[in-house]
C-alpha positions in Angstrom: -7.1 -3.7 -13.5 -10.2 -4.4 -11.5 -12.4 -5.0 -14.6 -9.7 -7.4 -16.0 -9.7 -9.5 -12.8 -13.5 -9.6 -12.8 -13.5 -10.7 -16.5 -10.9 -13.4 -15.9 -12.9 -14.7 -12.9 -16.1 -14.7 -15.0 -14.4 -16.7 -17.8 -13.1 -19.2 -15.4 -16.5 -19.7 -13.8 -18.1 -20.2 -17.2 -15.5 -22.7 -18.2 -15.9 -24.7 -15.0 -19.6 -25.1 -15.9 -19.2 -25.7 -19.7 -16.2 -28.0 -19.9 -17.8 -31.0 -18.3 -20.7 -30.7 -20.7 -18.5 -30.4 -23.8 -16.1 -33.1 -22.9 -18.6 -35.6 -21.5 -18.5 -39.0 -23.3 -21.7 -40.0 -25.1 -20.9 -43.7 -25.5 -23.3 -46.4 -24.4 -23.1 -48.0 -21.0 -22.0 -51.7 -21.1 -24.2 -54.3 -19.4 -21.5 -55.4 -17.0 -21.2 -51.9 -15.8 -24.7 -51.9 -14.6 -24.9 -55.4 -12.9 -26.1 -54.7 -9.3 -23.1 -54.5 -7.1 -25.2 -55.9 -4.3 -25.0 -59.4 -5.8 -21.2 -59.4 -5.8 -21.3 -58.1 -2.2 -23.6 -61.0 -1.3 -20.9 -63.5 -2.5 -18.3 -61.8 -0.2 -20.8 -61.8 2.6 -21.4 -65.6 2.2 -17.7 -66.3 2.4 -17.3 -64.2 5.6 -20.3 -66.0 7.2 -18.7 -69.4 6.4 -15.3 -68.3 7.8 -17.0 -67.1 11.1 -19.0 -70.4 11.3 -22.3 -68.7 11.1 -23.4 -71.1 8.2 -22.4 -74.6 7.3 -20.4 -75.4 4.1 -23.4 -76.9 2.5 -25.5 -73.8 3.1 -22.6 -71.6 1.8 -22.3 -73.7 -1.4 -26.0 -73.5 -2.0 -26.1 -69.7 -1.5 -23.1 -69.2 -3.8 -24.8 -71.2 -6.5 -28.0 -69.2 -6.2 -26.2 -65.8 -6.3 -24.1 -66.8 -9.3 -27.2 -67.9 -11.1 -28.8 -64.5 -10.5 -25.6 -62.8 -11.7 -25.6 -64.9 -14.9 -29.3 -64.3 -15.5 -28.9 -60.6 -15.0 -26.0 -60.5 -17.4 -27.9 -62.4 -20.1 -31.0 -60.2 -19.7 -29.1 -57.0 -20.1 -28.4 -55.3 -23.4 -26.4 -52.3 -24.0 -28.1 -49.3 -22.3 -28.0 -46.0 -24.0 -27.1 -42.9 -22.0 -30.2 -40.8 -21.3 -30.7 -37.8 -23.4 -30.1 -34.5 -21.6 -30.0 -32.0 -24.4 -32.7 -29.8 -22.9 -30.9 -29.7 -19.6 -27.6 -28.9 -21.3 -29.2 -26.0 -23.2 -30.5 -24.5 -20.0 -27.1 -24.7 -18.4 -25.4 -23.2 -21.4 -27.8 -20.3 -21.4 -27.4 -19.7 -17.7 -23.6 -19.9 -17.8 -23.5 -17.1 -20.4 -26.5 -15.0 -19.4 -25.8 -14.7 -15.6 -22.3 -13.1 -16.0 -23.6 -10.7 -18.7 -26.5 -9.7 -16.4 -24.1 -9.2 -13.5 -21.7 -7.1 -15.5 -24.6 -4.9 -16.8 -26.2 -4.5 -13.3 -22.9 -3.5 -11.7 -22.0 -1.1 -14.4 -25.3 0.6 -14.1 -25.9 0.6 -10.3 -22.6 -0.3 -8.7 -19.5 1.8 -8.0 -16.8 0.6 -10.5 -14.9 3.9 -10.1 -14.6 3.6 -6.3 -11.1 2.7 -5.2 -11.0 -0.5 -3.2 -9.6 -0.6 0.4 -6.2 -2.2 0.9 -5.8 -4.9 3.5 -4.0 -2.3 5.7 -6.9 0.1 5.4 -9.4 -2.5 6.3 -7.3 -3.7 9.2 -7.0 0.0 10.4 -10.8 0.5 10.1 -11.5 -2.7 12.0 -9.0 -1.6 14.7 -10.7 1.8 15.0 -14.1 0.2 15.3 -12.9 -2.2 18.0 -11.3 0.7 19.8 -14.5 2.6 19.7 -16.4 -0.4 21.1 -13.8 -0.8 23.9 -13.9 2.8 24.8 -17.7 2.9 24.8 -17.7 -0.2 27.1 -15.2 1.5 29.4 -17.3 4.6 29.6 -20.4 2.6 30.4 -18.6 0.7 33.1 -17.3 3.9 34.6 -20.7 5.5 34.6 -22.6 2.6 36.0 -20.0 1.9 38.8 -20.0 5.6 39.9 -21.7 5.8 43.3 -23.1 9.2 42.4 -24.5 7.9 39.1 -21.9 9.4 36.8 -21.8 12.9 35.2 -24.6 13.9 32.9 -22.1 14.8 30.2 -20.9 11.2 30.2 -24.4 9.8 29.8 -25.1 12.1 26.9 -21.8 11.2 25.2 -22.6 7.5 25.8 -26.1 7.9 24.3 -24.8 9.8 21.2 -22.1 7.1 20.7 -24.6 4.3 20.8 -26.7 6.2 18.3 -23.8 6.4 15.9 -23.1 2.7 16.4 -26.7 1.9 15.6 -27.3 0.4 19.1 -30.6 2.3 19.6 -31.9 0.3 22.5 -28.8 1.1 24.5 -28.9 4.7 23.4 -32.4 5.0 24.7 -31.4 3.5 28.0 -28.6 6.1 28.3 -30.9 9.0 27.4 -33.6 7.7 29.8 -31.1 7.8 32.6 -30.1 11.3 31.7 -33.8 12.4 31.4 -34.4 11.5 35.0 -32.1 14.1 36.3 -32.8 17.7 37.3 -30.5 19.1 34.6 -32.3 17.3 31.8 -33.0 19.7 28.9 -35.4 19.8 26.0 -32.6 18.4 23.9 -32.2 15.5 26.3 -35.9 14.5 25.8 -35.8 14.9 22.0 -32.7 12.7 21.9 -34.5 10.1 23.9 -37.5 10.3 21.5 -35.2 9.9 18.5 -33.5 6.8 20.1 -36.9 5.2 20.9 -38.2 5.9 17.4 -35.0 4.5 15.8 -35.2 1.4 18.0 -38.8 0.8 16.8 -37.8 1.3 13.2 -39.6 4.6 12.7 -42.7 4.0 14.8 -43.6 6.6 17.4 -44.6 4.6 20.4 -46.5 6.1 23.4 -43.3 6.2 25.3 -41.6 8.2 22.5 -44.6 10.5 22.2 -44.4 11.3 25.9 -40.7 12.2 25.5 -41.6 14.5 22.5 -44.2 16.3 24.5 -41.7 16.8 27.4 -39.2 18.2 24.9 -41.7 20.7 23.6 -42.9 21.6 27.1 -39.3 22.6 28.1 -38.6 24.4 24.8 -41.3 25.1 22.3 -38.7 26.2 19.8 -36.9 22.9 19.8 -37.0 21.9 16.1 -36.4 18.2 16.9 -39.5 18.2 19.1 -41.6 19.8 16.4 -40.3 17.3 13.8 -41.0 14.2 15.8 -44.4 15.6 17.0 -45.4 16.0 13.3 -44.2 12.4 12.7 -46.4 11.3 15.6 -49.5 13.1 14.3 -49.0 11.7 10.9 -48.8 8.2 12.2 -52.0 8.6 14.2 -53.9 9.8 11.1 -53.7 13.5 11.6 -51.7 14.3 8.5 -53.2 17.8 8.2 -52.1 18.7 11.7 -48.7 17.3 11.1 -48.3 19.4 7.9 -49.6 22.5 9.6 -47.1 22.1 12.4 -44.1 21.7 10.0 -45.2 24.7 7.9 -45.8 26.9 10.9 -42.3 26.0 12.2 -40.8 26.8 8.9 -42.6 30.2 8.7 -41.2 31.1 12.1 -37.6 30.3 11.1 -35.1 32.7 9.7 -34.8 30.7 6.5 -31.2 29.6 7.0 -31.4 27.1 9.8 -29.7 23.8 9.1 -32.9 21.7 9.6 -34.9 23.7 7.0 -34.3 21.2 4.2 -35.4 18.2 6.4 -38.6 20.0 7.4 -39.4 20.9 3.8 -38.9 17.3 2.6 -41.1 15.9 5.4 -43.8 18.5 4.9 -43.9 17.7 1.2 -44.0 14.0 1.8 -47.0 14.4 4.1 -48.6 17.1 2.0 -48.5 15.0 -1.2 -50.7 12.4 0.6 -53.4 15.0 1.5 -53.2 17.2 -1.6 -51.3 20.1 -0.3 -49.1 22.4 -2.5 -45.4 21.5 -2.3 -43.1 23.8 -0.5 -40.0 25.3 -2.2 -36.7 25.8 -0.4 -36.2 29.2 -2.0 -39.5 30.4 -0.8 -38.7 29.4 2.8 -35.3 31.1 2.6 -36.9 34.4 1.6 -40.0 34.2 3.8 -38.3 34.2 7.2 -38.7 37.0 9.8 -37.4 40.4 8.7 -33.8 41.2 9.5 -33.5 43.0 12.8 -32.9 46.7 12.4 -32.9 49.7 14.8 -35.2 49.5 17.8 -38.3 51.6 18.3 -36.3 53.8 20.7 -33.6 54.3 18.1 -36.2 55.4 15.5 -37.9 57.8 18.0 -34.5 59.3 18.9 -33.5 59.7 15.3 -36.7 61.7 14.5 -35.7 64.5 16.9 -32.2 64.9 15.5 -30.9 67.3 12.9 -29.7 65.9 9.6 -26.0 66.0 10.7 -26.9 64.4 14.0 -29.0 61.7 12.3 -26.1 60.9 9.9 -23.6 60.6 12.8 -26.1 58.5 14.7 -26.6 56.1 11.8 -22.8 55.9 11.2 -22.2 55.1 14.9 -24.7 52.2 14.6 -22.9 51.0 11.4 -19.5 51.2 13.1 -20.8 49.2 16.1 -22.2 46.5 13.8 -18.9 46.4 11.9 -17.0 46.1 15.1 -19.2 43.3 16.3 -18.8 41.4 13.1 -15.0 41.4 13.5 -15.6 39.2 16.6 -18.5 37.2 15.0 -17.4 36.8 11.3 -19.9 33.9 10.7 -23.0 36.1 11.2 -24.5 36.0 7.8 -27.5 38.2 8.7 -25.1 40.8 10.3 -23.0 41.1 7.1 -26.1 41.5 5.0 -27.4 44.3 7.3 -24.0 46.0 7.2 -23.8 45.8 3.4 -27.3 47.3 3.2 -26.3 50.1 5.6 -23.2 50.9 3.6 -25.3 51.0 0.4 -27.6 53.5 2.0 -24.6 55.6 3.0 -23.4 55.3 -0.5 -20.1 53.8 0.6 -19.8 51.4 -2.3 -16.4 49.8 -1.5 -17.4 48.9 2.1 -20.8 47.6 0.8 -19.0 45.4 -1.7 -16.7 44.1 0.9 -19.6 43.3 3.3 -21.5 41.5 0.5 -18.4 39.5 -0.4 -18.1 38.4 3.2 -21.7 37.2 3.2 -21.2 35.5 -0.2 -18.2 33.6 1.2 -20.4 32.2 4.0 -22.8 30.8 1.4 -20.0 29.1 -0.6 -21.5 25.7 0.1 -25.0 26.7 -0.7 -26.6 25.6 -4.0 -26.3 27.9 -7.0 -30.0 28.6 -7.0 -30.1 29.6 -3.3 -32.3 32.7 -2.9 -30.0 34.6 -0.6 -27.0 33.8 -2.7 -28.9 35.2 -5.8 -29.7 38.4 -4.0 -26.1 38.9 -2.9 -24.8 38.3 -6.4 -27.4 40.7 -7.8 -26.4 43.4 -5.3 -22.7 42.9 -6.1 -23.4 43.3 -9.8 -25.3 46.5 -9.2 -22.6 48.0 -7.0 -19.7 47.0 -9.4 -21.6 47.9 -12.5 
């Protein structure tokens, strides 16, 4: 239906351009059609002047005779004037009228979204109403915070800043986070959010003010990934691409391989690395190169060495049971399920190991098919079920 409407509109537009060209008369223009209208207007003007008494009858008669003489002379001197030739211009208009719609159709089919359903008027009205409501609520929150004699709660300023960020009002977001950063309860996240707002307001440029906010975020929490990311951006913009790349790589190596910011760090490290000739990083390598999964403590190992075989088996089983009990309360702990599955495999309890691996696999349902951890889990399941 949409394509039909577009086609009809295109045809109408082409016809509007072409019909005047096709139906235009090509006959010659008569001489009387091109006599300067100013001469006729002059006759009328002479009569009006005579009626107002501006000129005398004798002057009016002389002026009329002179004007009529000019009209007669112009009429005799004019021959039939041929219409100017405009074939070249017509060809150009014809080509444009046909080529432009064809180009538009091709471009939209290749790069547009012809399969996307259009919004109804009701949907658009609802979206506009929602947007207006968000603006109104944001203004109400701002008014309440600024009118509070005690300065307003920190949670309110953080919500205000985050809302401004989503609305693309980065300058106002920076003001909200700056207010929040001046308080005693300001955290590393507060300073990194301020840095992000300042960088966004400056269209990606890390200003000295933003750099100071980044340093403060790292000072309060050296593990803050946002602080490391924006510090790397700052280093790259000041010409230290190698230092920026090293910072990102070191932060990736210290991660557990499953943090949500891993992909962003890898992309930024590869972008900077390509400019300085560094080898590109691979997501799968990062996922498998994180810190080793936590196991028994040194005290547990020392205690197990002094036990008999039966005592050691009971000790290991008690550890497994504690882990299984904890996972019932924390079912989203991927690393915990993997440790439990490995423990059951060591104990040769295949059914429990399969169940634990399936729990871990379910947590990676949204991961890409080539995800390293997902591949390891599927391989383990195949071996246990085989």
